[in-house]
C-alpha positions as CSV (number, residue, x, y, z in Angstrom):
1,M,-32.1,32.7,-7.2
2,N,-30.1,35.0,-4.9
3,D,-26.5,35.3,-5.9
4,D,-25.5,35.4,-2.2
5,F,-26.2,31.6,-2.1
6,L,-24.4,30.7,-5.3
7,F,-21.4,33.0,-4.9
8,R,-19.3,34.1,-2.0
9,N,-16.3,36.2,-1.4
10,V,-13.7,34.0,0.3
11,P,-10.9,35.9,2.0
12,A,-8.6,32.8,2.1
13,F,-8.7,32.7,-1.7
14,S,-8.8,36.5,-2.1
15,R,-11.5,35.8,-4.7
16,R,-15.2,35.6,-5.3
17,I,-16.1,32.0,-6.0
18,H,-19.0,30.0,-7.3
19,R,-19.9,27.8,-4.4
20,L,-20.3,24.7,-6.5
21,G,-16.7,23.5,-7.3
22,L,-16.0,21.0,-10.1
23,A,-14.0,17.8,-9.4
24,T,-12.8,16.8,-12.9
25,N,-11.6,13.2,-12.2
26,Y,-14.9,11.3,-12.5
27,G,-15.6,11.2,-16.2
28,I,-16.4,14.7,-17.6
29,D,-14.4,15.9,-20.6
30,G,-13.0,19.2,-21.9
31,E,-16.3,20.4,-23.4
32,D,-18.0,19.8,-20.0
33,L,-15.4,21.9,-18.3
34,E,-15.7,24.7,-20.8
35,W,-19.5,24.7,-20.3
36,A,-19.1,24.8,-16.5
37,L,-16.7,27.8,-16.8
38,E,-19.2,29.6,-19.0
39,Q,-21.9,29.1,-16.3
40,G,-19.7,30.8,-13.8
41,I,-18.2,27.8,-12.0
42,N,-14.6,28.9,-11.3
43,Y,-13.2,26.4,-8.7
44,V,-11.7,23.4,-10.4
45,F,-10.3,20.5,-8.5
46,W,-7.8,18.8,-10.9
47,T,-5.3,16.0,-10.9
48,P,-3.1,14.8,-13.7
49,S,-5.3,11.7,-14.0
50,A,-8.1,13.9,-15.3
51,R,-6.6,13.8,-18.8
52,K,-9.8,14.5,-20.6
53,V,-10.1,18.0,-19.2
54,T,-6.4,19.0,-19.1
55,E,-6.1,20.7,-22.5
56,S,-9.3,22.6,-22.0
57,L,-8.1,23.7,-18.5
58,K,-4.8,24.8,-19.9
59,A,-6.5,26.8,-22.6
60,A,-8.8,28.5,-20.0
61,L,-5.8,29.4,-17.8
62,K,-4.0,31.0,-20.8
63,H,-7.1,32.9,-21.8
64,D,-7.8,34.5,-18.4
65,R,-5.7,33.1,-15.6
66,E,-7.4,35.1,-12.8
67,S,-10.9,33.7,-13.7
68,V,-10.1,30.1,-12.7
69,I,-9.2,28.8,-9.3
70,V,-7.2,25.6,-9.6
71,A,-6.9,23.2,-6.7
72,C,-4.4,20.3,-6.9
73,G,-1.7,18.6,-4.9
74,P,0.9,15.9,-4.7
75,T,-0.3,12.3,-4.8
76,I,1.8,11.5,-1.8
77,G,2.9,14.3,0.6
78,Y,5.1,12.9,3.3
79,F,8.4,14.8,2.6
80,D,9.3,18.4,1.8
81,G,11.4,17.4,-1.3
82,S,8.6,15.4,-2.9
83,I,6.1,18.2,-2.2
84,R,8.3,20.8,-3.9
85,R,9.0,18.5,-6.9
86,A,5.3,17.7,-7.2
87,C,4.5,21.4,-7.3
88,E,7.0,22.0,-10.1
89,R,5.6,19.1,-12.1
90,L,2.0,20.4,-11.8
91,L,3.0,23.9,-12.8
92,Q,4.7,22.5,-15.9
93,K,1.8,20.2,-16.7
94,L,-0.7,23.1,-16.6
95,E,1.8,25.6,-18.2
96,T,1.0,28.2,-15.5
97,D,3.0,30.3,-13.2
98,Y,1.1,29.5,-10.0
99,L,-1.4,27.2,-8.5
100,D,-4.3,28.8,-6.6
101,I,-4.6,26.0,-4.0
102,F,-1.9,23.4,-3.3
103,Q,-3.2,20.8,-0.9
104,L,-2.0,17.7,0.8
105,F,-4.5,14.8,0.2
106,W,-6.0,12.6,2.9
107,L,-3.9,14.0,5.7
108,G,-2.6,11.2,8.0
109,R,-3.1,8.6,5.4
110,A,-1.4,9.8,2.2
111,S,0.4,12.9,3.6
112,A,1.8,14.3,6.7
113,L,1.7,17.8,8.2
114,S,5.1,18.0,9.9
115,S,7.5,20.9,10.5
116,S,9.3,20.1,7.2
117,T,6.2,19.8,5.0
118,I,4.7,22.9,6.6
119,D,7.9,24.8,5.8
120,A,7.9,23.5,2.2
121,L,4.2,24.6,1.7
122,I,4.8,28.1,3.3
123,S,8.0,28.5,1.2
124,L,6.0,27.7,-2.0
125,R,3.3,30.2,-0.9
126,E,5.9,32.9,-0.2
127,S,7.6,32.3,-3.5
128,G,4.3,32.9,-5.4
129,K,4.2,29.4,-6.9
130,I,1.1,28.7,-4.9
131,R,-1.4,31.2,-3.4
132,A,-3.1,29.1,-0.8
133,V,-2.2,26.0,1.3
134,G,-4.8,23.3,2.1
135,V,-5.4,19.7,3.2
136,S,-8.1,17.1,2.8
137,I,-8.7,15.3,6.0
138,H,-11.2,12.8,7.5
139,D,-10.0,13.1,11.1
140,R,-12.5,15.6,12.4
141,K,-10.9,16.1,15.8
142,R,-7.6,16.9,14.2
143,A,-9.3,19.1,11.6
144,G,-10.9,21.0,14.4
145,K,-7.5,21.7,15.9
146,L,-6.2,22.8,12.5
147,A,-9.2,25.1,12.1
148,E,-8.4,26.7,15.4
149,D,-4.7,27.3,14.9
150,S,-2.6,26.4,11.8
151,P,-1.0,28.1,8.7
152,L,-3.6,26.4,6.5
153,D,-5.8,28.5,4.2
154,M,-8.2,25.7,3.4
155,L,-9.7,22.5,4.9
156,M,-11.4,20.0,2.6
157,I,-13.6,17.9,4.8
158,R,-16.2,15.2,4.5
159,Y,-19.6,16.7,5.2
160,N,-23.0,15.5,4.1
161,A,-26.5,14.6,5.5
162,A,-25.3,11.3,6.7
163,H,-22.0,12.6,8.2
164,T,-22.7,15.8,10.1
165,G,-20.0,15.5,12.7
166,A,-18.2,18.5,11.4
167,E,-20.9,20.6,13.0
168,Q,-19.6,19.7,16.4
169,D,-15.9,18.9,15.8
170,I,-14.8,21.5,13.2
171,F,-17.1,24.4,12.6
172,P,-17.1,25.7,16.2
173,H,-13.3,25.9,16.2
174,L,-12.9,28.0,13.1
175,S,-10.6,30.9,13.8
176,K,-10.8,34.4,12.4
177,P,-9.7,34.9,9.7
178,K,-10.9,31.4,9.2
179,P,-9.6,28.9,6.7
180,A,-11.9,28.2,3.7
181,I,-14.1,25.2,4.2
182,V,-14.5,22.9,1.1
183,A,-17.0,20.0,1.6
184,Y,-16.7,16.9,-0.4
185,T,-18.5,13.5,-0.5
186,A,-21.7,15.5,-0.5
187,T,-23.7,12.5,-1.9
188,R,-21.8,10.0,0.3
189,W,-20.5,8.3,-2.8
190,R,-24.1,8.3,-4.1
191,G,-25.4,6.5,-1.0
192,L,-27.7,9.4,-0.2
193,L,-29.4,9.1,-3.6
194,K,-30.8,5.6,-2.8
195,R,-33.9,4.8,-0.8
196,P,-32.9,2.9,2.4
197,K,-35.0,0.0,3.5
198,G,-38.1,1.0,5.2
199,W,-37.9,4.7,4.2
200,E,-41.2,6.0,2.8
201,G,-40.4,9.7,2.4
202,P,-38.7,11.5,-0.4
203,V,-35.2,10.6,-1.4
204,M,-32.5,13.2,-1.9
205,T,-31.3,14.3,-5.3
206,A,-27.6,15.2,-5.9
207,A,-28.7,18.8,-6.0
208,D,-30.3,18.4,-2.6
209,C,-27.0,17.0,-1.3
210,Y,-25.2,20.1,-2.4
211,R,-27.9,22.4,-1.1
212,F,-27.6,20.8,2.3
213,C,-23.9,21.5,2.4
214,L,-24.2,25.1,1.2
215,S,-27.0,25.9,3.5
216,N,-24.6,25.6,6.3
217,P,-23.0,29.1,6.7
218,Y,-19.6,27.7,7.6
219,V,-19.2,25.9,4.2
220,D,-17.8,28.1,1.5
221,L,-17.9,25.6,-1.3
222,V,-19.0,22.0,-2.1
223,L,-17.4,19.8,-4.8
224,T,-19.5,18.0,-7.4
225,G,-18.0,15.1,-9.2
226,P,-20.3,14.4,-12.2
227,K,-19.6,11.5,-14.4
228,S,-21.3,13.1,-17.4
229,S,-22.5,16.4,-18.9
230,Q,-26.0,15.4,-18.0
231,Q,-25.2,15.0,-14.3
232,L,-23.3,18.2,-14.3
233,K,-26.2,20.2,-15.8
234,E,-28.7,18.6,-13.5
235,N,-26.6,19.4,-10.5
236,L,-26.2,23.0,-11.4
237,R,-29.8,23.5,-12.5
238,G,-31.1,22.0,-9.2
239,L,-28.9,24.2,-7.2
240,R,-30.0,27.3,-9.1
241,E,-33.7,26.5,-9.1
242,K,-34.1,25.4,-5.5
243,G,-31.5,27.5,-3.6
244,P,-31.0,27.1,0.2
245,L,-32.9,24.6,2.2
246,N,-36.1,25.7,4.0
247,E,-36.8,24.5,7.5
248,E,-39.0,21.6,6.4
249,E,-36.4,20.4,3.9
250,N,-33.7,20.6,6.5
251,R,-35.7,18.4,8.8
252,W,-36.5,15.7,6.4
253,I,-33.0,15.7,4.9
254,R,-31.4,15.3,8.3
255,E,-33.8,12.5,9.2
256,F,-33.1,10.8,5.9
257,G,-29.4,11.2,6.4
258,H,-29.6,9.7,9.8
259,V,-31.5,6.7,8.5
260,V,-28.9,6.2,5.7
261,H,-26.1,6.4,8.2
262,T,-27.7,4.0,10.6
263,A,-28.5,1.5,7.9
264,S,-25.0,1.4,6.5
265,S,-22.8,2.1,9.6
266,R,-21.8,-1.5,10.1
267,F,-20.3,-1.5,6.6
268,T,-18.4,1.8,6.7
269,F,-15.2,3.0,8.3
270,R,-15.4,5.6,11.1
271,F,-12.9,8.4,11.2
């Protein structure tokens, strides 16, 4: 497997990253986190609710702070004061001097990007308490505008084989230097791992979902949210063994994703 697929230098993070990032809030424990770090995974999405990994994460940060990229943020991010206070709480919780990525979650629903919140984020970045500013966002049109012109260092967006709209609404608008692109919901909340009615071809594995995201050159990193050590190991092994999609795989995965999306579109929200 070519390291150019598994690893990437990301200017927005001033760091070389493993392109499979680990979301820690779905069930894995401290030993799983330690194993992942040993394998080279170095991007960790963490919230205080991920209690089972917190002590191991703190230990890893104390051992070699520069080897781990921690992404986290305030639960609610509507006001500058609450954003600053949340940053201080997270720093204290992890017993670290800085957070690598401090992001507002679900922009427009659980947070707001206003002049006051932008000022708060930039101030935290300039003070050294955070190194990069990001948001997670479902509104693709707005994300495209933010990709074109904003102080953000990172956009965390929904992108998977059933939801490819970012290819039209976001990726063509990325500026230079561009914000880092982090993809999540790669398995479409496991919906892409199930056979839709009438489909007779192969069904995607979780690793195929991550491979789809990472085969797009605009995507810097994709998050995996394993519920167990077994899922974590299977996901990483599949990524290592198979690498980027070939043309045939890309065709059937896109067709499969379209069928999944069409079959379930009446039950899902559109953003």
